[in-house]
N, C-alpha and C positions, 0 to 999 in steps of 0.2 A: 644446417639441420637444427631443429628446435627440440628440446627434451623437457619433460616435466615429470616430477615424482608423483606416484599415486600409491594408495594402499594396495598391498598384495602384488606389487610389481611396478616397474618403471616403463611406462609405454613410451614409444618413440613416435612423435608427431612429425611426419615428414612432408614438406611441401613437394607437390608434383607439378609438372608443367600445366599451366592453365589452358583450357580449351577456348575456342573462340566464344566470346560473350560471357566468359566466366572470370570472376575477379581473382580467385585462387582455388587451388585444389590441394588438399592434404589427405594423408592416410594415417591410420592409427592401428596398431596391434598391441594387445596387452592382456595380462591377467588382471581383472578389475574387481572391485567390491562395491556393493551397495547394500545397506541394511545389515543383515547378519551373515551374509555368505559371499564367497568369491566365485567368479566364474570366468570362463574364457571369452574374450572379446575378439571377434574376428577382425581382420584388416578390412577397413571400409574407406573408400575414397569419398571425401566431402567436396562437392563441386559448388563452390560459393558463387552466387550470381554477381554480376557487375554492380558496383555501387550505383544506386538510383535515388532520386528525390521523390519517386512515386511511391506512395504508401501502398503496400500490397493489400488487395481486397480480400484475399482468402488464401489458405494453404493449397497449392496445386494438388488436384486430385481430391480435395475435400478433407475436412478435419477428421471425419470418421475413418478414412483410409490412411491417415498420416502416421508416420513413425515419429519417435522422439526427435530424430535428426531432422526430419521435414519440418516439424514444429519449431525447432530451435533456429533453423535457417530463416524461417518466416519471422520469428521474433527479432532476429538481427536485422532483417530487411526493414521491419517497422522502426527499430531503433535508429538506423541510419537515416531513413526518410524523415523521421520526426526531429532529428538533430541536424537537419540540413538548414543552412541559413534561410531565414524567412524573407519573404518579399518585403519591400519597403512599405512601411505602414502609413496609410493616409488618414485613418480615423474617420473615413466617410462611409456611411451605410451603403451597402451594395457594391463596394469597391473590390471585393474578392481579394483581400490582402491578409486578413488574419487566418492563421492556420494554413498558409499557402507558401510553398518554397520559392526561392529566387533561383530560377534555372540558369541565370547568367553567372551564378557563382558555383564554386566547387565545394564539396563537402569539407568543412573545417575552415572555410574562409572567415568565419566569425571569430576565430580564435586569436586573431592578431589584428593589428592596424589601429588607427585612431578611433577612440571611443569604443574599443572592443567590448567592454563590459555592458554596453547598451545596444549591442547588435543581437537581437533575439534569434533563436532558432525556431523552427516551425511550432513545436508543441508549446513553447513558452508564450506564443501569441494566442493559444486557445483561451477561451474565457475562464477566468477563475470562478470558483463556485459561487462567490458572492456577486459576480457579474451576471450570472444566470439566475441566482436565487437571492436578490437583494433583500436586506432586512426590511425595508419598506419601499413601496412604490414599484413602478415597472423596472425591468432591467435597463441599465444605462444605455441610452441611445435607441431604445425600443421604438420601432415603427411597425404598425400593423400592415405589413406588406411582405408576403413571402418572396416576391421577386427581389427584395433587398435583404432577404434572410433575417427579417425582423430586427435589423440593426446590428447584426453580429459583428460587423467590421468596425464599428465605432471604437475609439481608443479606450484604454482601461480606465475604469472609475470604480471605486470600492465604496458602496453605500451600505452601511450597517444601520441597525435600528430594531427596536422591538415592535413587531407587527401586532396590531390589535386583533381581537377575535370577537365573533358573535356566536352566542350559544343558542341553537335552535331548540324547540321543545323536546325533540328526540334526536339523539345522535351526538357526536363529538363536537367540540367548538370548531368553528370555521374561521379561517384567517380572512381578514379584509384587505382590500386593495384600494387606495395606497396604504392605508393602515397605520399612519403615524408619521412622525418627523425623523429625519436621519440623525444618527448619532454623530456627534462631533469628535473626530479623531485628529488631534493636532500634531505637529512635529514635537518630538521630545526635546527637553531642555537639560542643561547641566551634564554634559556639554550640549550645546544647541545644535539641533538638526535644522538645516535650512529648509524652508518650505519648498515643496516640489510641485510644479504645475501639472506635469503628466507623470503619474506614478509608474514605478517599475512594473514590468509585466509579471515578474516573479513575486507573488504576494503570499508571504509565509504567515498565514493567519491560523495555523494549528500548532499546538505545542505538545500534544499527547498522541499516543496510539489508540485512537477512538475512546479516549477517556480511561483506558486500562492502566497505562503506565507512561512515564516520561523517559525518554531515551537521551543518554548523555555520552559525550566523547571525552574520556579521560586524558587524551592527548592534549586537550586544551586546558588553559588555566581555569581555576574555579572562580576567579575574579580578575577584573582589569584594574591594575593599580593606579595608572594615570590615564584615564579614558579620554579619548578625543572623539570628535564627530565621526572619524573613520573606523573606530573600533569599540565604541561604547556599547555595552551589552549587559543587561542585568544578570543574565545567566549564560556566560560564555560557553559552557559545556553543553548547553541544551540544544538538541537537534530539533529543527523546526520543519514543518511540512506544509504542503499545499495540495489542492485537488483542482483539476481543470477538465473541461469537456470541449469537444470539437464542434464544428459547425452543425453537423448532423444532429448531435445531441441537443444543442441549443435550439435549433429550428423546431425540433419535436416538442420541447418544453414550451417554447414561445407560442407555437401554433395551438397548443392545447391549454394555454394559460395555467400551466402547472408550476410556474415560478412561485406561486404562493398556494397554500393548502386550503383552498376554498372548496365549494361543493363539488366541482368537476373532479378535482384531484381526489378528494376523500371517497367519492363514489367509486371511481376507477380502482383505487388502491384496495378498498374494502371488497370489491367483487372478486378479485383474485385471491386475496388473503382468506376470505371465508371459504372459497372453494378448496384451497389448499389445506386448510385446517380440517375440513370435513372430507377431504379426499373425493371430491365430486368433480369429474371432468366431463365436458369442458366448463370453464368458468363463465358466468354470465358476462355479457358485454355492457358497457365498455370496460376495458382493462388497460393498464399501462404496459405498452409493448414497444420498446425502443427499436428503431429500424436498424437493419444491417448497415454497417458503416459507422455506427456509433463508436467513438473512441474516447475513453476516459483515462486520465493519467494522474498519478500521485507521485510526488517527489519529495526527497529529503535533502536539506541543505544545512551547512554549518559554516562558521567562521574558520579561517585557516589558523593553525598554530604558528607561533613565531618561527619554528624550525622548518615549516613546510614551504615548498616552492609552488607558487600559484601556477606555474607553467605545467605542473603535473595534473591539474584539475581542469574541468570545464567550469569556468567562473563567469558570473554575471552580476549585475546590480540587482539586489533583492530589497524588498520592503519587509520588515519584521516589526514586532510590536513589544514594547515594554510598558510598565506602569508609569503614568505620569506622576511626578513626585507628589505624594500625599493625596492623590485624587481617586484612587481605586478605579481608575478608568484607563483606557489604552491611549498611548501616543505612538507615533511611528518613527522609525529610523530607516535610512537607505544606505547600504554598504555593498561592497563586492564580496560575495561569498562563493562557496564551492558546492557543486552538485555531488552528492554521495550515493544517491539511490533514485531509480526511476522505475515505477510500475507502469506498464502499458496494458490496457485491456480493450479488446476490440470485438464487437459483435460482427460476425461474418455470415454470409448466406448458409454455410454448412456448420457453423458453430453458434447456435442460438443461445448457448450458455456462456458465450464470450470465450476468447482465448486470452489467458492470463500469462504475461511474461514479466519477469522482474530482473533488473540490472543493478549492479553495484560498482562503486569505486573499488579498485583492486585491494586496497589496504585498509578497508574498514575494520576488519577484525585483526587486532594487534595483541601480541603477548604483552605482559606487563612491562617488559623492557623495551617495547616499541617495535619489535620485529614482526613483519606480516606473517600470518598463519597460512595464507594461501599465496600461490603465484598468480600471474595475470590471467591464466587460463582457468583457474579455479582449483587446481590440485593442492592438497594440503602438503606443505613443505616444512612447516615449523609448528605443527599442531601439538599442543601439550597432551599428555596422557590423561585418562580419566574422563569425567563428565564434561559436557559442553558448557555448563554453568557453574559458577562458584559464588555461593554455595549450590550444591546439587538440589534440584527441585524434583520431588516425587509427586506424581498426580494419581489420585484415587477417585474414581467416579462413584455415582450413587449406588451402582450395583456391585460395589466392592471389587471393581476391576482396577488393575494397575496398568498404566500406559507409560511408555518411554520410547526413545528412538529404537531400542532393541526389541521392544514389544509394541509395534505400532497398531496392532489389532486389539491389544489388551489381553491380560491374563488374570486369573483370580489372584487377589491380593492375599496370598498365603505363601509361606516358605516353599521354595527359595526366593520367590519374588519379595520385594519390599512390602511391608504391611503398615497400615495407618496406625497412629498412636491409639492406645486403648481408650475407648469412649469418644473418639473424634467424630464430629459431624461431617458427613460426606455430602458433596464432593469436597476435596481438599487438595490444595497445592501445599505440600509439606516442605518447608525450608529446613534443610538438614544441618545447617551450621551457621556460623556468624556471617553477617554481610561482609562483602569484600571491600578492600581499599583499592580503588581501580588503577592507580598509577596511569599507564598509557592505554588501558583497556577500555573498550565500550562497556557501559553498564546501564542498567535501568532501575527505576524505582517504581514499584507497583503503587497504584493509587486506590483509595477506598471510594465508596460511592460519592463522597463529598469532595473528592479531588485532592485530599491531603496525602502527601507521600508517606508510605508506610515505613521504609527504612529511615535511619537517621541521616541527616545532611551529609553530603560528600561520601556516601557509601551506598551500596545496593547490591544487585546481582551482576557479577561480571560475566561477559561473554567470552569464553575461551575458544570456542569454535562453533560450527553449526551443529544443530541437532542431527541434521541429515546432510552429509557431504555432497558437494556438487557432483553429479554422476559423470562417468567417463564420456558418455555420448555428448553431454553438454560441453565438457572440456574440449572435445575434439572440434565441435562447431565453433567454440570461442577461438581456437587456434586458427581455424580456417578464416574466420571473420577478421582476426588480427592480421593474418597474412594478406588478405584482400585489401584492408585499409593501408597496410604498408606499401603494397604494390601500387596502389592508387596515388600514394604520396600524401595521405591525410596526416595532419599534425600528430605527433607522438602521444599527445594526451589521450587519444582514443584507444591506445593500447592498454590504458589503465582502467578501462571499464569492461565488465564481463557479464554475460548472462548467467544467472544463478540457476534458473530452471524455467519451464513453461508447462502450463496445463492447457490442453487443447480438447479434451473430451472428459466428461465425468466418469468416475467409477467408484463403486462402493468400498467402504473400509474393509469389508470382508473379502474383496478381490485384490488387496495388496499382495504382490508377489515378493515375499521376503527373501527368496533365493536370488533375485536380481535377474533371472533369465528372461522374463517378460518385460522388456524395456518400456512398454506402454503402461505398466502397472507398478512402477517403482515406488517404494515408500517415500523417497525423496521428492518424487513428483506429486504424490498424494498430499504431502505436507509442505507444499511450496510455501516458502516464507523468505522474506528479506531480513537481513541481520539488523537493519536499522529502522525498518518500517513495521515489522511484526517480530517482536523480540522476546516477549515474556513467554512463560510456559503455555499459556492459553493460545497465543497466536503462532508460536513456533510449531506447535503440533495441534492445530485446530481441527475439530471434527464436530458433527452434531450441531449444537446451537450454543448460545451464550445466554446465561440466565442470572438474574439477581436473586440471591438467597437471603432474605431478611433474617432468617433464623440460623444462619450458618456463618461462622468465622467473621464476625463483626460486619456482616453485610457486604461482603465482597462479591464480585462477579466471577463466575466460573463457567467453563464449557461443560457440556455433558452430552453423552450419546442418547439422552432421554429428554423428552419434553418435560418441563417442570411447572407445576402449579405454583404461581408466585405467592399465593396465600398460605400454602402449606409446606412448600419446598419438597413436595413429594412428586415422584415421577409418574407420568400419565401415559407412557408409551414411547416407542423409539422416536428419536429426533431425526428428521430428514431436512435436507437443504437444497436439493435439486428436484424440481417438479416438471417432468416432461410429459409428452403425450403418451397414451397407452400403447403397448406393443408387447410381443411375446406372450407370456402367460398372464399379463395384466388385463383385467376386464376393460371393455371399451368405455366404461363410465368412470374410470379411476385414473389417477396420475401414475406414471412411472416415477417412483420416489427413490432417491439415492442419498446416502449419508456420505457425501464427499468431504474431503479435507482441504486444508490450506486456503489460499486466496479464493478459489472458486467456491469452495464450501462456505466460507465466510460470507462472500457476496451472495451466495445462494439463499442465505437467510433473508436478505433484502428482497429476493425474488418471492420467497414465501410470504413476506410481509406485504407484497403487492407492488413493489417498485422496480421490478425487472433487473435485479443484480446491482442496482445503483444506490449507494449510500448517500450520494449527494441529493438524489431525489427524496430519499427517506428523511434526511435532515431538514430539507426545505430552506426557508429564508434564514439568513445568517444574522443573528442579532448583534454580535460584536466579534472583533478579531480577538483570538486568544493571545494573552500576553504573559510574560514570565512571572511566575509566582515563586517567592523565596522558598527553598527546600529546607524546612525546619522540622524538627521532631514533633510528632503529633501528641496530643494529650490522650490519655487512656480513658476516653469517654465514648458513650454510644454514638453511632453515626448521627442519630437524630438530634443530638445535643450540639452539633457543630453546624454552623451555617455553611452553605456552599461558597467556596472561596472566590474572590475576584480573580479575573484572568481566564475564566472558563465560560464558554457559552452553554449554560446549564440546559436551556430548553432544547438546543440542538443535540447535545450529548444524550439527553433522555430519549429523544426520537431515535438516535442511532442504536441505543441499547434496546429499545423496543423492537427495532428491526432485527437485531441479532437474536432476540428472543422469538422472532417469527411473528410479531404482531404489527 
């Protein structure tokens, strides 16, 4: 029997005998808590399907009829299928090898054996964003032939560069194709990285959380004293990221020549954005509408600490980028690193707003002494008291409302709720104390508009626990999945990954059930966030939109439940992020608009911006890989007085921020 501790009770998670065709069956009964209340959780059997390499196409019965348990089982089926060993890669267009499982292998066979670090799993062979949106030219291997999937199966190649534009008499600049020369990204030196003929499938070319903050792991050393080619890293604590898309996504982009932002892209994007802004349904055609079966992934990786055992992690060869000595340009390194987070979003026939699932390594969140805050199923076992962040962060919106995990819908910022400092410009994320010294903890450093870290070096905001604990229903499915993996004989490393939560249907912030009785409307589901992918206050509790306030708080970005005029920083009405067809009391010529939270709400701003929930489409061609920037204290000068630092893809970040603002 397995047991796990939870708030307001200690549920017993008991394996039951599996039925035919089922991987494992478990039951749970407990008194459980979510948000601000505790409630009785009835005993429920989880019948986990047999492990399969087949990616599920939809939640059985449809997303609209699904429970949180149904959605969580679906998410785990995705995770297992996408982490199945990939087919042998040929690098030949039309070979149907990238993004395809090797059905002659069992789940976990990539975790051992000769050359283990270079045996990719299915999702790792998806195209990196720069393979679909090259800085210049066509996508690597592109052939104008849909029967060969436009060259999707050609081996990885990462082509960066600044694409030229042409300005028409009226309208925005249009990107050209091929549009310029590729950026040279050589191997790093001192110590020397050997040149690599075929790059690693895992291409970590992002170093921030959409330009809002840098995420760091205190368990790692702040510097490498005697670097070798195997461990050299300009910022060892820095967590790095990637984004990838599957064959369906790439085929759609390639078929419509959307890999660069020319006239076809700009027209389709503008048609939906204009209709959404004016609330006029339906939008004129053409628009960008990704097909069902589109899968996008985002992953976080880091080096292993000297005290950590590689056999506890999913590890692969990765490519990451540092600054070439004295060049202010990128160079690459390839090393074996560990997967610590994986986002999976899939558009299904019954989920046009995508299904968002996020997984983490079990011991991401550590106390300062290095002990895990949660167990493998997600129950808090060593969670410290008090706020989730050190220092505590208070958020006040432009309407003088205070939002927190205890007040997910917001309350007036007046006693007994916290109140903003007298004379403060709103919105405001108030830092209530000194920045922490992380020791073993995760911590983040917020960035200003120019990418300079706000806290002093080697300090920041420490993550003590999640804003919203993993709900008991998700813990139960994690236990069932782990039992199924164990029964199957999968390598033990997969017991160390857990589902944090899943969003399968949108609902408005006003519909959050703070009692926890409606498990389809939990505050933890509304504010779905990953502890290493969406970590700061803006992303841990996202809602509405994200806006740049030039007149507030040194020009930082803030979320808001209101649309903001960028010229005046004044609100112009409610901010929505999900735009669906009319229904119910909504007139037939208007959208059904929702202020959703978390990952779905965040990506919904890309939908409003005209790119159908896809930030990779919003960002477009990738000018350069992001590379480590030394974390030094900033000068107390206006943002306009500082140049944008090297190491960041400025043009792409500006497009992402415009998408978050709904433009």
